[in-house]
C-alpha positions as a Python dict, from the first residue, in 0.01 Angstrom:
ca = {
    (1, 'X'): (0, 0, 0),
    (2, 'X'): (142, 343, -87),
    (3, 'X'): (224, 594, 182),
    (4, 'X'): (-69, 819, 271),
    (5, 'X'): (-67, 1161, 108),
    (6, 'X'): (-269, 1318, 387),
    (7, 'X'): (-373, 1198, 731),
    (8, 'X'): (-583, 1322, 1019),
    (9, 'X'): (-639, 1194, 1369),
    (10, 'X'): (-911, 1289, 1614),
    (11, 'X'): (-893, 1187, 1981),
    (12, 'X'): (-1203, 1041, 2143),
    (13, 'X'): (-1262, 1129, 2507),
    (14, 'X'): (-1515, 1007, 2761),
    (15, 'X'): (-1744, 1243, 2952),
    (16, 'X'): (-1479, 1252, 3223),
    (17, 'X'): (-1212, 1356, 2972),
    (18, 'X'): (-1034, 1019, 2962),
    (19, 'X'): (-885, 931, 2623),
    (20, 'X'): (-1058, 614, 2504),
    (21, 'X'): (-948, 600, 2142),
    (22, 'X'): (-831, 781, 1832),
    (23, 'X'): (-987, 781, 1488),
    (24, 'X'): (-731, 791, 1205),
    (25, 'X'): (-825, 874, 847),
    (26, 'X'): (-579, 844, 558),
    (27, 'X'): (-584, 956, 194),
    (28, 'X'): (-375, 747, -44),
    (29, 'X'): (-482, 872, -388),
    (30, 'X'): (-409, 1186, -580),
    (31, 'X'): (-269, 1510, -452),
    (32, 'X'): (-573, 1585, -239),
    (33, 'X'): (-568, 1693, 122),
    (34, 'X'): (-848, 1707, 374),
    (35, 'X'): (-1085, 2001, 345),
    (36, 'X'): (-1230, 2184, 644),
    (37, 'X'): (-1555, 1995, 579),
    (38, 'X'): (-1369, 1662, 585),
    (39, 'X'): (-1208, 1753, 916),
    (40, 'X'): (-1547, 1843, 1068),
    (41, 'X'): (-1689, 1509, 951),
    (42, 'X'): (-1397, 1320, 1110),
    (43, 'X'): (-1450, 1511, 1435),
    (44, 'X'): (-1825, 1440, 1428),
    (45, 'X'): (-1767, 1068, 1363),
    (46, 'X'): (-1519, 1057, 1650),
    (47, 'X'): (-1766, 1226, 1885),
    (48, 'X'): (-2041, 982, 1785),
    (49, 'X'): (-1821, 672, 1817),
    (50, 'X'): (-1679, 790, 2149),
    (51, 'X'): (-2027, 851, 2292),
    (52, 'X'): (-2127, 495, 2201),
    (53, 'X'): (-1811, 343, 2350),
    (54, 'X'): (-1844, 552, 2665),
    (55, 'X'): (-2210, 460, 2715),
    (56, 'X'): (-2140, 94, 2650),
    (57, 'X'): (-1856, 86, 2902),
    (58, 'X'): (-2089, 228, 3170),
    (59, 'X'): (-2383, -5, 3093),
    (60, 'X'): (-2443, -298, 3327),
    (61, 'X'): (-2336, -637, 3195),
    (62, 'X'): (-2618, -838, 3038),
}
């Protein structure tokens, strides 16, 4: 796989501020870089995924 031409990472934090993961997004094709819109989407996806992981970790075991 070729080296990425552009990459972004967004940290995911719990309600208490604890880092629980990082979402990485890479671009491999063309000379493109991430737009401001792309960056907002990555941040929104990270917020959504982090909220799910945080809620699931606090839920009682089934």
